[in-house]
PyMOL Python script that loads the backbone (N, CA, C, O; Angstrom):
from pymol import cmd

cmd.read_pdbstr("""\
ATOM      1  N   MET A   1       0.815  -1.193   0.000  1.00  0.00           N
ATOM      2  CA  MET A   1       0.000   0.000   0.000  1.00  0.00           C
ATOM      3  C   MET A   1       0.858   1.256   0.000  1.00  0.00           C
ATOM      4  O   MET A   1       0.460   2.279  -0.557  1.00  0.00           O
ATOM      5  N   GLY A   2       2.017   1.188   0.612  1.00  0.00           N
ATOM      6  CA  GLY A   2       2.893   2.345   0.691  1.00  0.00           C
ATOM      7  C   GLY A   2       3.459   2.733  -0.665  1.00  0.00           C
ATOM      8  O   GLY A   2       3.577   3.918  -0.979  1.00  0.00           O
ATOM      9  N   ASN A   3       3.816   1.711  -1.487  1.00  0.00           N
ATOM     10  CA  ASN A   3       4.362   1.999  -2.810  1.00  0.00           C
ATOM     11  C   ASN A   3       3.328   2.647  -3.711  1.00  0.00           C
ATOM     12  O   ASN A   3       3.666   3.528  -4.502  1.00  0.00           O
ATOM     13  N   ALA A   4       2.080   2.231  -3.610  1.00  0.00           N
ATOM     14  CA  ALA A   4       1.028   2.805  -4.440  1.00  0.00           C
ATOM     15  C   ALA A   4       0.799   4.265  -4.071  1.00  0.00           C
ATOM     16  O   ALA A   4       0.589   5.113  -4.938  1.00  0.00           O
ATOM     17  N   GLY A   5       0.843   4.543  -2.779  1.00  0.00           N
ATOM     18  CA  GLY A   5       0.678   5.940  -2.337  1.00  0.00           C
ATOM     19  C   GLY A   5       1.827   6.806  -2.807  1.00  0.00           C
ATOM     20  O   GLY A   5       1.616   7.939  -3.239  1.00  0.00           O
ATOM     21  N   MET A   6       3.054   6.281  -2.726  1.00  0.00           N
ATOM     22  CA  MET A   6       4.221   7.039  -3.185  1.00  0.00           C
ATOM     23  C   MET A   6       4.163   7.272  -4.693  1.00  0.00           C
ATOM     24  O   MET A   6       4.494   8.358  -5.169  1.00  0.00           O
ATOM     25  N   GLU A   7       3.745   6.254  -5.441  1.00  0.00           N
ATOM     26  CA  GLU A   7       3.624   6.392  -6.886  1.00  0.00           C
ATOM     27  C   GLU A   7       2.577   7.451  -7.243  1.00  0.00           C
ATOM     28  O   GLU A   7       2.769   8.253  -8.156  1.00  0.00           O
ATOM     29  N   PHE A   8       1.468   7.433  -6.503  1.00  0.00           N
ATOM     30  CA  PHE A   8       0.422   8.435  -6.738  1.00  0.00           C
ATOM     31  C   PHE A   8       0.958   9.844  -6.501  1.00  0.00           C
ATOM     32  O   PHE A   8       0.703  10.751  -7.293  1.00  0.00           O
ATOM     33  N   LEU A   9       1.706  10.027  -5.404  1.00  0.00           N
ATOM     34  CA  LEU A   9       2.261  11.343  -5.098  1.00  0.00           C
ATOM     35  C   LEU A   9       3.274  11.791  -6.148  1.00  0.00           C
ATOM     36  O   LEU A   9       3.308  12.965  -6.518  1.00  0.00           O
ATOM     37  N   LEU A  10       4.099  10.862  -6.628  1.00  0.00           N
ATOM     38  CA  LEU A  10       5.080  11.213  -7.654  1.00  0.00           C
ATOM     39  C   LEU A  10       4.391  11.599  -8.960  1.00  0.00           C
ATOM     40  O   LEU A  10       4.792  12.564  -9.613  1.00  0.00           O
ATOM     41  N   LEU A  11       3.365  10.855  -9.341  1.00  0.00           N
ATOM     42  CA  LEU A  11       2.625  11.199 -10.551  1.00  0.00           C
ATOM     43  C   LEU A  11       1.911  12.545 -10.397  1.00  0.00           C
ATOM     44  O   LEU A  11       1.863  13.338 -11.338  1.00  0.00           O
ATOM     45  N   TRP A  12       1.359  12.796  -9.210  1.00  0.00           N
ATOM     46  CA  TRP A  12       0.684  14.057  -8.953  1.00  0.00           C
ATOM     47  C   TRP A  12       1.668  15.220  -9.028  1.00  0.00           C
ATOM     48  O   TRP A  12       1.356  16.264  -9.600  1.00  0.00           O
ATOM     49  N   ALA A  13       2.854  15.042  -8.452  1.00  0.00           N
ATOM     50  CA  ALA A  13       3.878  16.089  -8.489  1.00  0.00           C
ATOM     51  C   ALA A  13       4.343  16.339  -9.926  1.00  0.00           C
ATOM     52  O   ALA A  13       4.599  17.481 -10.307  1.00  0.00           O
ATOM     53  N   ASP A  14       4.451  15.278 -10.718  1.00  0.00           N
ATOM     54  CA  ASP A  14       4.850  15.421 -12.116  1.00  0.00           C
ATOM     55  C   ASP A  14       3.792  16.194 -12.908  1.00  0.00           C
ATOM     56  O   ASP A  14       4.121  17.069 -13.709  1.00  0.00           O
ATOM     57  N   GLU A  15       2.531  15.865 -12.678  1.00  0.00           N
ATOM     58  CA  GLU A  15       1.450  16.574 -13.366  1.00  0.00           C
ATOM     59  C   GLU A  15       1.405  18.046 -12.940  1.00  0.00           C
ATOM     60  O   GLU A  15       1.165  18.927 -13.766  1.00  0.00           O
ATOM     61  N   LEU A  16       1.635  18.303 -11.666  1.00  0.00           N
ATOM     62  CA  LEU A  16       1.663  19.672 -11.167  1.00  0.00           C
ATOM     63  C   LEU A  16       2.805  20.451 -11.807  1.00  0.00           C
ATOM     64  O   LEU A  16       2.633  21.608 -12.192  1.00  0.00           O
ATOM     65  N   ASP A  17       3.964  19.822 -11.921  1.00  0.00           N
ATOM     66  CA  ASP A  17       5.108  20.464 -12.564  1.00  0.00           C
ATOM     67  C   ASP A  17       4.806  20.789 -14.028  1.00  0.00           C
ATOM     68  O   ASP A  17       5.156  21.868 -14.507  1.00  0.00           O
ATOM     69  N   ASP A  18       4.161  19.866 -14.736  1.00  0.00           N
ATOM     70  CA  ASP A  18       3.788  20.117 -16.128  1.00  0.00           C
ATOM     71  C   ASP A  18       2.782  21.259 -16.238  1.00  0.00           C
ATOM     72  O   ASP A  18       2.881  22.095 -17.136  1.00  0.00           O
ATOM     73  N   ALA A  19       1.820  21.292 -15.328  1.00  0.00           N
ATOM     74  CA  ALA A  19       0.815  22.360 -15.347  1.00  0.00           C
ATOM     75  C   ALA A  19       1.450  23.716 -15.076  1.00  0.00           C
ATOM     76  O   ALA A  19       1.078  24.704 -15.708  1.00  0.00           O
ATOM     77  N   LEU A  20       2.398  23.781 -14.152  1.00  0.00           N
ATOM     78  CA  LEU A  20       3.083  25.045 -13.860  1.00  0.00           C
ATOM     79  C   LEU A  20       3.948  25.492 -15.036  1.00  0.00           C
ATOM     80  O   LEU A  20       4.056  26.688 -15.309  1.00  0.00           O
ATOM     81  N   ALA A  21       4.560  24.544 -15.728  1.00  0.00           N
ATOM     82  CA  ALA A  21       5.362  24.896 -16.909  1.00  0.00           C
ATOM     83  C   ALA A  21       4.480  25.486 -17.997  1.00  0.00           C
ATOM     84  O   ALA A  21       4.859  26.463 -18.642  1.00  0.00           O
ATOM     85  N   VAL A  22       3.314  24.905 -18.205  1.00  0.00           N
ATOM     86  CA  VAL A  22       2.382  25.443 -19.199  1.00  0.00           C
ATOM     87  C   VAL A  22       1.907  26.826 -18.783  1.00  0.00           C
ATOM     88  O   VAL A  22       1.800  27.727 -19.615  1.00  0.00           O
ATOM     89  N   LEU A  23       1.624  26.993 -17.503  1.00  0.00           N
ATOM     90  CA  LEU A  23       1.185  28.294 -17.007  1.00  0.00           C
ATOM     91  C   LEU A  23       2.266  29.347 -17.192  1.00  0.00           C
ATOM     92  O   LEU A  23       1.961  30.476 -17.576  1.00  0.00           O
ATOM     93  N   ARG A  24       3.519  29.002 -16.929  1.00  0.00           N
ATOM     94  CA  ARG A  24       4.623  29.943 -17.156  1.00  0.00           C
ATOM     95  C   ARG A  24       4.744  30.294 -18.629  1.00  0.00           C
ATOM     96  O   ARG A  24       5.061  31.431 -18.981  1.00  0.00           O
ATOM     97  N   HIS A  25       4.492  29.315 -19.488  1.00  0.00           N
ATOM     98  CA  HIS A  25       4.599  29.552 -20.925  1.00  0.00           C
ATOM     99  C   HIS A  25       3.508  30.496 -21.420  1.00  0.00           C
ATOM    100  O   HIS A  25       3.765  31.371 -22.247  1.00  0.00           O
ATOM    101  N   TYR A  26       2.288  30.315 -20.912  1.00  0.00           N
ATOM    102  CA  TYR A  26       1.150  31.114 -21.381  1.00  0.00           C
ATOM    103  C   TYR A  26       0.862  32.337 -20.518  1.00  0.00           C
ATOM    104  O   TYR A  26      -0.083  33.071 -20.808  1.00  0.00           O
ATOM    105  N   ALA A  27       1.633  32.577 -19.480  1.00  0.00           N
ATOM    106  CA  ALA A  27       1.383  33.705 -18.584  1.00  0.00           C
ATOM    107  C   ALA A  27       1.358  35.052 -19.307  1.00  0.00           C
ATOM    108  O   ALA A  27       0.461  35.849 -19.032  1.00  0.00           O
ATOM    109  N   PRO A  28       2.292  35.351 -20.218  1.00  0.00           N
ATOM    110  CA  PRO A  28       2.219  36.645 -20.907  1.00  0.00           C
ATOM    111  C   PRO A  28       0.936  36.806 -21.717  1.00  0.00           C
ATOM    112  O   PRO A  28       0.360  37.893 -21.752  1.00  0.00           O
ATOM    113  N   ARG A  29       0.485  35.739 -22.367  1.00  0.00           N
ATOM    114  CA  ARG A  29      -0.757  35.831 -23.140  1.00  0.00           C
ATOM    115  C   ARG A  29      -1.965  36.017 -22.226  1.00  0.00           C
ATOM    116  O   ARG A  29      -2.872  36.792 -22.530  1.00  0.00           O
ATOM    117  N   ILE A  30      -1.967  35.310 -21.122  1.00  0.00           N
ATOM    118  CA  ILE A  30      -3.083  35.428 -20.184  1.00  0.00           C
ATOM    119  C   ILE A  30      -3.125  36.832 -19.592  1.00  0.00           C
ATOM    120  O   ILE A  30      -4.193  37.437 -19.498  1.00  0.00           O
ATOM    121  N   LEU A  31      -1.964  37.353 -19.192  1.00  0.00           N
ATOM    122  CA  LEU A  31      -1.918  38.708 -18.649  1.00  0.00           C
ATOM    123  C   LEU A  31      -2.295  39.738 -19.703  1.00  0.00           C
ATOM    124  O   LEU A  31      -2.971  40.720 -19.395  1.00  0.00           O
ATOM    125  N   GLY A  32      -1.868  39.526 -20.934  1.00  0.00           N
ATOM    126  CA  GLY A  32      -2.250  40.433 -22.011  1.00  0.00           C
ATOM    127  C   GLY A  32      -3.748  40.463 -22.231  1.00  0.00           C
ATOM    128  O   GLY A  32      -4.328  41.524 -22.462  1.00  0.00           O
ATOM    129  N   LEU A  33      -4.375  39.298 -22.159  1.00  0.00           N
ATOM    130  CA  LEU A  33      -5.827  39.230 -22.295  1.00  0.00           C
ATOM    131  C   LEU A  33      -6.521  39.953 -21.152  1.00  0.00           C
ATOM    132  O   LEU A  33      -7.491  40.677 -21.373  1.00  0.00           O
ATOM    133  N   ILE A  34      -6.035  39.763 -19.941  1.00  0.00           N
ATOM    134  CA  ILE A  34      -6.630  40.434 -18.789  1.00  0.00           C
ATOM    135  C   ILE A  34      -6.483  41.951 -18.915  1.00  0.00           C
ATOM    136  O   ILE A  34      -7.427  42.689 -18.631  1.00  0.00           O
ATOM    137  N   VAL A  35      -5.312  42.416 -19.336  1.00  0.00           N
ATOM    138  CA  VAL A  35      -5.104  43.857 -19.526  1.00  0.00           C
ATOM    139  C   VAL A  35      -6.016  44.394 -20.621  1.00  0.00           C
ATOM    140  O   VAL A  35      -6.604  45.464 -20.466  1.00  0.00           O
ATOM    141  N   ALA A  36      -6.141  43.665 -21.725  1.00  0.00           N
ATOM    142  CA  ALA A  36      -7.015  44.111 -22.816  1.00  0.00           C
ATOM    143  C   ALA A  36      -8.470  44.190 -22.359  1.00  0.00           C
ATOM    144  O   ALA A  36      -9.175  45.140 -22.697  1.00  0.00           O
ATOM    145  N   LEU A  37      -8.917  43.207 -21.602  1.00  0.00           N
ATOM    146  CA  LEU A  37     -10.294  43.239 -21.098  1.00  0.00           C
ATOM    147  C   LEU A  37     -10.496  44.388 -20.116  1.00  0.00           C
ATOM    148  O   LEU A  37     -11.547  45.030 -20.115  1.00  0.00           O
ATOM    149  N   ALA A  38      -9.495  44.648 -19.281  1.00  0.00           N
ATOM    150  CA  ALA A  38      -9.597  45.760 -18.335  1.00  0.00           C
ATOM    151  C   ALA A  38      -9.643  47.100 -19.069  1.00  0.00           C
ATOM    152  O   ALA A  38     -10.409  47.988 -18.695  1.00  0.00           O
ATOM    153  N   LEU A  39      -8.828  47.246 -20.110  1.00  0.00           N
ATOM    154  CA  LEU A  39      -8.856  48.484 -20.896  1.00  0.00           C
ATOM    155  C   LEU A  39     -10.180  48.650 -21.622  1.00  0.00           C
ATOM    156  O   LEU A  39     -10.693  49.763 -21.737  1.00  0.00           O
ATOM    157  N   PHE A  40     -10.731  47.555 -22.108  1.00  0.00           N
ATOM    158  CA  PHE A  40     -12.034  47.611 -22.770  1.00  0.00           C
ATOM    159  C   PHE A  40     -13.113  48.057 -21.784  1.00  0.00           C
ATOM    160  O   PHE A  40     -13.945  48.905 -22.109  1.00  0.00           O
ATOM    161  N   ALA A  41     -13.098  47.490 -20.589  1.00  0.00           N
ATOM    162  CA  ALA A  41     -14.076  47.885 -19.567  1.00  0.00           C
ATOM    163  C   ALA A  41     -13.879  49.335 -19.144  1.00  0.00           C
ATOM    164  O   ALA A  41     -14.852  50.065 -18.960  1.00  0.00           O
ATOM    165  N   ALA A  42     -12.633  49.753 -18.990  1.00  0.00           N
ATOM    166  CA  ALA A  42     -12.359  51.139 -18.602  1.00  0.00           C
ATOM    167  C   ALA A  42     -12.804  52.101 -19.696  1.00  0.00           C
ATOM    168  O   ALA A  42     -13.303  53.186 -19.398  1.00  0.00           O
ATOM    169  N   THR A  43     -12.628  51.717 -20.960  1.00  0.00           N
ATOM    170  CA  THR A  43     -13.074  52.560 -22.057  1.00  0.00           C
ATOM    171  C   THR A  43     -14.587  52.704 -22.051  1.00  0.00           C
ATOM    172  O   THR A  43     -15.108  53.805 -22.233  1.00  0.00           O
ATOM    173  N   GLY A  44     -15.290  51.610 -21.845  1.00  0.00           N
ATOM    174  CA  GLY A  44     -16.751  51.676 -21.764  1.00  0.00           C
ATOM    175  C   GLY A  44     -17.211  52.556 -20.622  1.00  0.00           C
ATOM    176  O   GLY A  44     -18.140  53.349 -20.776  1.00  0.00           O
ATOM    177  N   LEU A  45     -16.562  52.418 -19.472  1.00  0.00           N
ATOM    178  CA  LEU A  45     -16.907  53.251 -18.322  1.00  0.00           C
ATOM    179  C   LEU A  45     -16.607  54.720 -18.603  1.00  0.00           C
ATOM    180  O   LEU A  45     -17.396  55.597 -18.251  1.00  0.00           O
ATOM    181  N   ALA A  46     -15.471  54.985 -19.233  1.00  0.00           N
ATOM    182  CA  ALA A  46     -15.122  56.373 -19.561  1.00  0.00           C
ATOM    183  C   ALA A  46     -16.103  56.964 -20.566  1.00  0.00           C
ATOM    184  O   ALA A  46     -16.453  58.140 -20.472  1.00  0.00           O
ATOM    185  N   LEU A  47     -16.550  56.157 -21.529  1.00  0.00           N
ATOM    186  CA  LEU A  47     -17.528  56.667 -22.491  1.00  0.00           C
ATOM    187  C   LEU A  47     -18.867  56.965 -21.825  1.00  0.00           C
ATOM    188  O   LEU A  47     -19.591  57.857 -22.268  1.00  0.00           O
ATOM    189  N   ILE A  48     -19.202  56.240 -20.779  1.00  0.00           N
ATOM    190  CA  ILE A  48     -20.451  56.500 -20.061  1.00  0.00           C
ATOM    191  C   ILE A  48     -20.320  57.735 -19.173  1.00  0.00           C
ATOM    192  O   ILE A  48     -21.219  58.576 -19.137  1.00  0.00           O
ATOM    193  N   LEU A  49     -19.198  57.844 -18.454  1.00  0.00           N
ATOM    194  CA  LEU A  49     -19.040  58.933 -17.487  1.00  0.00           C
ATOM    195  C   LEU A  49     -18.625  60.257 -18.116  1.00  0.00           C
ATOM    196  O   LEU A  49     -19.103  61.311 -17.696  1.00  0.00           O
ATOM    197  N   ALA A  50     -17.753  60.226 -19.104  1.00  0.00           N
ATOM    198  CA  ALA A  50     -17.244  61.466 -19.715  1.00  0.00           C
ATOM    199  C   ALA A  50     -17.061  61.253 -21.215  1.00  0.00           C
ATOM    200  O   ALA A  50     -15.930  61.125 -21.683  1.00  0.00           O
ATOM    201  N   PRO A  51     -18.154  61.213 -21.972  1.00  0.00           N
ATOM    202  CA  PRO A  51     -18.023  60.865 -23.391  1.00  0.00           C
ATOM    203  C   PRO A  51     -17.230  61.886 -24.216  1.00  0.00           C
ATOM    204  O   PRO A  51     -16.477  61.499 -25.109  1.00  0.00           O
ATOM    205  N   HIS A  52     -17.388  63.171 -23.932  1.00  0.00           N
ATOM    206  CA  HIS A  52     -16.693  64.170 -24.738  1.00  0.00           C
ATOM    207  C   HIS A  52     -15.184  64.107 -24.534  1.00  0.00           C
ATOM    208  O   HIS A  52     -14.415  64.178 -25.492  1.00  0.00           O
ATOM    209  N   VAL A  53     -14.779  63.975 -23.301  1.00  0.00           N
ATOM    210  CA  VAL A  53     -13.347  63.892 -22.999  1.00  0.00           C
ATOM    211  C   VAL A  53     -12.763  62.610 -23.587  1.00  0.00           C
ATOM    212  O   VAL A  53     -11.678  62.629 -24.169  1.00  0.00           O
ATOM    213  N   THR A  54     -13.468  61.517 -23.439  1.00  0.00           N
ATOM    214  CA  THR A  54     -12.984  60.234 -23.950  1.00  0.00           C
ATOM    215  C   THR A  54     -12.835  60.269 -25.461  1.00  0.00           C
ATOM    216  O   THR A  54     -11.829  59.805 -25.998  1.00  0.00           O
ATOM    217  N   LEU A  55     -13.813  60.808 -26.136  1.00  0.00           N
ATOM    218  CA  LEU A  55     -13.732  60.884 -27.599  1.00  0.00           C
ATOM    219  C   LEU A  55     -12.615  61.827 -28.041  1.00  0.00           C
ATOM    220  O   LEU A  55     -11.962  61.577 -29.054  1.00  0.00           O
ATOM    221  N   ALA A  56     -12.392  62.899 -27.300  1.00  0.00           N
ATOM    222  CA  ALA A  56     -11.285  63.803 -27.632  1.00  0.00           C
ATOM    223  C   ALA A  56      -9.944  63.090 -27.467  1.00  0.00           C
ATOM    224  O   ALA A  56      -9.041  63.260 -28.286  1.00  0.00           O
ATOM    225  N   VAL A  57      -9.818  62.296 -26.412  1.00  0.00           N
ATOM    226  CA  VAL A  57      -8.572  61.533 -26.194  1.00  0.00           C
ATOM    227  C   VAL A  57      -8.376  60.521 -27.318  1.00  0.00           C
ATOM    228  O   VAL A  57      -7.265  60.352 -27.822  1.00  0.00           O
ATOM    229  N   PHE A  58      -9.468  59.842 -27.712  1.00  0.00           N
ATOM    230  CA  PHE A  58      -9.380  58.905 -28.837  1.00  0.00           C
ATOM    231  C   PHE A  58      -8.933  59.608 -30.108  1.00  0.00           C
ATOM    232  O   PHE A  58      -8.101  59.082 -30.847  1.00  0.00           O
ATOM    233  N   ALA A  59      -9.471  60.782 -30.369  1.00  0.00           N
ATOM    234  CA  ALA A  59      -9.098  61.535 -31.572  1.00  0.00           C
ATOM    235  C   ALA A  59      -7.619  61.889 -31.557  1.00  0.00           C
ATOM    236  O   ALA A  59      -6.945  61.779 -32.581  1.00  0.00           O
ATOM    237  N   VAL A  60      -7.113  62.310 -30.411  1.00  0.00           N
ATOM    238  CA  VAL A  60      -5.691  62.658 -30.312  1.00  0.00           C
ATOM    239  C   VAL A  60      -4.825  61.422 -30.530  1.00  0.00           C
ATOM    240  O   VAL A  60      -3.829  61.488 -31.252  1.00  0.00           O
ATOM    241  N   ILE A  61      -5.185  60.306 -29.923  1.00  0.00           N
ATOM    242  CA  ILE A  61      -4.398  59.077 -30.070  1.00  0.00           C
ATOM    243  C   ILE A  61      -4.416  58.600 -31.520  1.00  0.00           C
ATOM    244  O   ILE A  61      -3.374  58.233 -32.063  1.00  0.00           O
ATOM    245  N   LEU A  62      -5.589  58.604 -32.150  1.00  0.00           N
ATOM    246  CA  LEU A  62      -5.672  58.161 -33.542  1.00  0.00           C
ATOM    247  C   LEU A  62      -4.917  59.103 -34.477  1.00  0.00           C
ATOM    248  O   LEU A  62      -4.286  58.650 -35.431  1.00  0.00           O
ATOM    249  N   SER A  63      -4.975  60.398 -34.214  1.00  0.00           N
ATOM    250  CA  SER A  63      -4.228  61.348 -35.040  1.00  0.00           C
ATOM    251  C   SER A  63      -2.732  61.126 -34.903  1.00  0.00           C
ATOM    252  O   SER A  63      -2.004  61.138 -35.895  1.00  0.00           O
ATOM    253  N   ALA A  64      -2.272  60.924 -33.673  1.00  0.00           N
ATOM    254  CA  ALA A  64      -0.844  60.678 -33.458  1.00  0.00           C
ATOM    255  C   ALA A  64      -0.413  59.399 -34.161  1.00  0.00           C
ATOM    256  O   ALA A  64       0.667  59.344 -34.748  1.00  0.00           O
ATOM    257  N   THR A  65      -1.251  58.374 -34.105  1.00  0.00           N
ATOM    258  CA  THR A  65      -0.937  57.118 -34.785  1.00  0.00           C
ATOM    259  C   THR A  65      -0.868  57.311 -36.289  1.00  0.00           C
ATOM    260  O   THR A  65       0.033  56.792 -36.948  1.00  0.00           O
ATOM    261  N   LEU A  66      -1.813  58.054 -36.825  1.00  0.00           N
ATOM    262  CA  LEU A  66      -1.822  58.320 -38.264  1.00  0.00           C
ATOM    263  C   LEU A  66      -0.589  59.101 -38.692  1.00  0.00           C
ATOM    264  O   LEU A  66       0.046  58.755 -39.688  1.00  0.00           O
ATOM    265  N   PHE A  67      -0.243  60.151 -37.953  1.00  0.00           N
ATOM    266  CA  PHE A  67       0.931  60.949 -38.301  1.00  0.00           C
ATOM    267  C   PHE A  67       2.214  60.131 -38.191  1.00  0.00           C
ATOM    268  O   PHE A  67       3.112  60.279 -39.019  1.00  0.00           O
ATOM    269  N   GLU A  68       2.310  59.279 -37.188  1.00  0.00           N
ATOM    270  CA  GLU A  68       3.500  58.445 -37.042  1.00  0.00           C
ATOM    271  C   GLU A  68       3.604  57.442 -38.193  1.00  0.00           C
ATOM    272  O   GLU A  68       4.698  57.192 -38.699  1.00  0.00           O
ATOM    273  N   THR A  69       2.479  56.871 -38.606  1.00  0.00           N
ATOM    274  CA  THR A  69       2.482  55.941 -39.735  1.00  0.00           C
ATOM    275  C   THR A  69       2.919  56.646 -41.009  1.00  0.00           C
ATOM    276  O   THR A  69       3.725  56.112 -41.771  1.00  0.00           O
ATOM    277  N   LEU A  70       2.400  57.824 -41.240  1.00  0.00           N
ATOM    278  CA  LEU A  70       2.801  58.589 -42.426  1.00  0.00           C
ATOM    279  C   LEU A  70       4.283  58.953 -42.378  1.00  0.00           C
ATOM    280  O   LEU A  70       4.972  58.870 -43.394  1.00  0.00           O
ATOM    281  N   ARG A  71       4.780  59.355 -41.203  1.00  0.00           N
ATOM    282  CA  ARG A  71       6.195  59.710 -41.078  1.00  0.00           C
ATOM    283  C   ARG A  71       7.084  58.510 -41.379  1.00  0.00           C
ATOM    284  O   ARG A  71       8.095  58.644 -42.069  1.00  0.00           O
ATOM    285  N   ARG A  72       6.716  57.339 -40.868  1.00  0.00           N
ATOM    286  CA  ARG A  72       7.519  56.142 -41.131  1.00  0.00           C
ATOM    287  C   ARG A  72       7.468  55.749 -42.604  1.00  0.00           C
ATOM    288  O   ARG A  72       8.478  55.338 -43.176  1.00  0.00           O
ATOM    289  N   ARG A  73       6.295  55.877 -43.215  1.00  0.00           N
ATOM    290  CA  ARG A  73       6.164  55.538 -44.629  1.00  0.00           C
ATOM    291  C   ARG A  73       7.024  56.466 -45.479  1.00  0.00           C
ATOM    292  O   ARG A  73       7.711  56.020 -46.398  1.00  0.00           O
ATOM    293  N   ARG A  74       6.982  57.758 -45.166  1.00  0.00           N
ATOM    294  CA  ARG A  74       7.810  58.717 -45.921  1.00  0.00           C
ATOM    295  C   ARG A  74       9.298  58.452 -45.704  1.00  0.00           C
ATOM    296  O   ARG A  74      10.087  58.551 -46.644  1.00  0.00           O
ATOM    297  N   ALA A  75       9.685  58.119 -44.484  1.00  0.00           N
ATOM    298  CA  ALA A  75      11.093  57.822 -44.200  1.00  0.00           C
ATOM    299  C   ALA A  75      11.530  56.572 -44.950  1.00  0.00           C
ATOM    300  O   ALA A  75      12.647  56.522 -45.465  1.00  0.00           O
ATOM    301  N   ARG A  76      10.662  55.557 -45.019  1.00  0.00           N
ATOM    302  CA  ARG A  76      11.007  54.334 -45.745  1.00  0.00           C
ATOM    303  C   ARG A  76      11.152  54.613 -47.231  1.00  0.00           C
ATOM    304  O   ARG A  76      12.079  54.114 -47.869  1.00  0.00           O
ATOM    305  N   ILE A  77      10.236  55.411 -47.792  1.00  0.00           N
ATOM    306  CA  ILE A  77      10.318  55.746 -49.216  1.00  0.00           C
ATOM    307  C   ILE A  77      11.578  56.539 -49.498  1.00  0.00           C
ATOM    308  O   ILE A  77      12.249  56.299 -50.502  1.00  0.00           O
ATOM    309  N   ALA A  78      11.914  57.494 -48.612  1.00  0.00           N
ATOM    310  CA  ALA A  78      13.134  58.280 -48.805  1.00  0.00           C
ATOM    311  C   ALA A  78      14.377  57.389 -48.706  1.00  0.00           C
ATOM    312  O   ALA A  78      15.338  57.590 -49.448  1.00  0.00           O
ATOM    313  N   ALA A  79      14.367  56.420 -47.810  1.00  0.00           N
ATOM    314  CA  ALA A  79      15.510  55.518 -47.668  1.00  0.00           C
ATOM    315  C   ALA A  79      15.643  54.619 -48.910  1.00  0.00           C
ATOM    316  O   ALA A  79      16.755  54.310 -49.337  1.00  0.00           O
ATOM    317  N   GLU A  80      14.506  54.205 -49.484  1.00  0.00           N
ATOM    318  CA  GLU A  80      14.556  53.383 -50.686  1.00  0.00           C
ATOM    319  C   GLU A  80      15.071  54.174 -51.873  1.00  0.00           C
ATOM    320  O   GLU A  80      15.748  53.617 -52.737  1.00  0.00           O
ATOM    321  N   ARG A  81      14.766  55.454 -51.932  1.00  0.00           N
ATOM    322  CA  ARG A  81      15.274  56.307 -53.027  1.00  0.00           C
ATOM    323  C   ARG A  81      16.781  56.498 -52.929  1.00  0.00           C
ATOM    324  O   ARG A  81      17.483  56.552 -53.939  1.00  0.00           O
ATOM    325  N   ASP A  82      17.273  56.602 -51.674  1.00  0.00           N
ATOM    326  CA  ASP A  82      18.701  56.807 -51.481  1.00  0.00           C
ATOM    327  C   ASP A  82      19.514  55.578 -51.853  1.00  0.00           C
ATOM    328  O   ASP A  82      20.682  55.690 -52.225  1.00  0.00           O
ATOM    329  N   ASP A  83      18.907  54.418 -51.754  1.00  0.00           N
ATOM    330  CA  ASP A  83      19.622  53.161 -52.061  1.00  0.00           C
ATOM    331  C   ASP A  83      19.642  52.963 -53.529  1.00  0.00           C
ATOM    332  O   ASP A  83      20.190  51.971 -54.010  1.00  0.00           O
TER     333      ASP A  83
END
""", "prot")
cmd.dss("prot")
cmd.show_as("cartoon", "prot")
cmd.util.cbc("prot")
cmd.orient("prot")
């Protein structure tokens, strides 16, 4: 009976080790999902509580993204011309 109990504990410890390894592997993805869901909820709350301010912030962020994309595209085209 003692050997069966020891074997059970060793198998359980092995399975636990495998589960922790998988968790360590997927931890960044899981945390990223949690952060994305939290940002989505915060955005919804901000749109309910202060829609004008939230939309203005969105406009500024989207404009900055657009200008940065255009700047990089122009820099890439200029670099290709120089080559």
